[in-house]
N, C-alpha and C positions, 0 to 999 in steps of 0.2 A: 114359185114364189121366192122370191131372195132373201134369203138366210140373214137375219140381222147382225151386227157384225161385233166377234167377241171381244170384253172389253178384258184391257191387259190386264195381268195377273200380279195380287194385290202384293207388296215385297211388304214381310213383317221385318226389321231390322230393334233392335234393340236401343232403348231411351227413348224419350220423349218427341211427337214426330217435330221437324222441322218448325211444322204449321203453327202449333199447340205453343211451341218455342215463342215465336214470332207474334204472338198474340198476348200471350203473359209479356211479353217487352214493351210492348206496345200499353200493356193496360198499367206497369208501373212506370213506364213515365208521362203518363199521361195523371197518376195519381200521383207523383214527386213534382211534376210540375203546378200541382195543388195547394201543394204545402199539407197533401192530407194523409194520413198515416194510415196504414193498415189495418188497424186497430179499427180505426174509423170507415172503414169499407168493411169493413168486415161486416162491424153496428150494421149501417145500413142498408147493406143485402141478409143477413138473417144469418150471416154462417161464420165462421171461427176465426182471427187471423193467420191462422194456420193454414189454412182452408184458401184464405189469398195467397198466401205465400208459397204454394205447388201451384194456382194459377200464372205468379207470373215468372216463377223456373220451367213450366210449362210439364208440371211434373202432372200432372190434375187435368184435364178438358173441360174448359168452361162452355157450359151449354148456351146453346141460342138466346135463352131467356132469362138467364143469369148476364150473358155479354150485353143485354140492350138493359137490364137494369145499374151494369156497372156503370155503363155509358151513360146515360140518366142522369145518374147521382154523380159523374165525373162530368156532365156540362159538356161530352164531347159524340160525337155521331158514330152509333154504332159501329158504322164504318171506319170510323178510325183505329179502332180497335184492331182491326181485321189485317193482315195482311196486303197486299197490290194483289193487283188480278192477273200482274204478268206469269206467276209462278216462277221465276228465274229468282237466286238471291241477288241479290246486287251485293253492289261493293259498298251500295251508301244505308242498307242495314246491314252489312257486317261491321262496320264504323261505328252504327249506333249502337252497334249490342256488346264491341268492344267497350263504348265511351259507358255503357252499362253498367260492365261487368268491375269492380274498383281494381283487382289485381292484375286485371288484362293487360292494361298496359306491362308493371313489374313484368309478371309474363314473359312478352313480348321479347324487353328487354334483354330479359335473362338469358333467353333462348337465340336470340341473336349474338349474347356475348359470346356463343356457345365455337369456338372455332374448329375443333374437333364434327366435319359433316357427320359420321358414324355416328358421332356421339350424337349432335343434335336430332339423324333418324333415331335411334335410340330415345331420344326425350319424347318426341310428339310418338310415336307407339306407344309408349306408359302413358301419358297421354291423353291419346284415342281408349286403350285399355279399363283407364280410371273413367274417363269419361263413360264410357259402357255400363262400369257395374254398379248396383243400384245405392248399397252402402259408399261409397264417393262419398267424402267429406267436408263441405262447402267452407272456403276460407274466406268469401270474398265481405 
């Protein structure tokens, strides 16, 4: 009898899972498109606005039941809140994420204005280190 194929090892990394982040961005976009506050969503779902914030940042995972409830409240399909099936982070998804982060444009402009390549690499290293830190402060 043939042995079943082994699953690839699960890689654990710091910070939220990219899928959770994308679900959160899609939730935020749907909420904002409808002019609904985080408090309104929280009240409708029986959770606090702080929990909605955590979902939108991808800091906490949205359960399947909560995803369906949120989609119904916002008048979208649950599938609309999920990432695309291709599992490849497209440039379109990156652009949406940048558009949803108020300070991102200013950060990119400032980064590109740094004339010294070594300094740019140092800034990038700093940004990566801060983004992996659980207590990193958001200025958005």
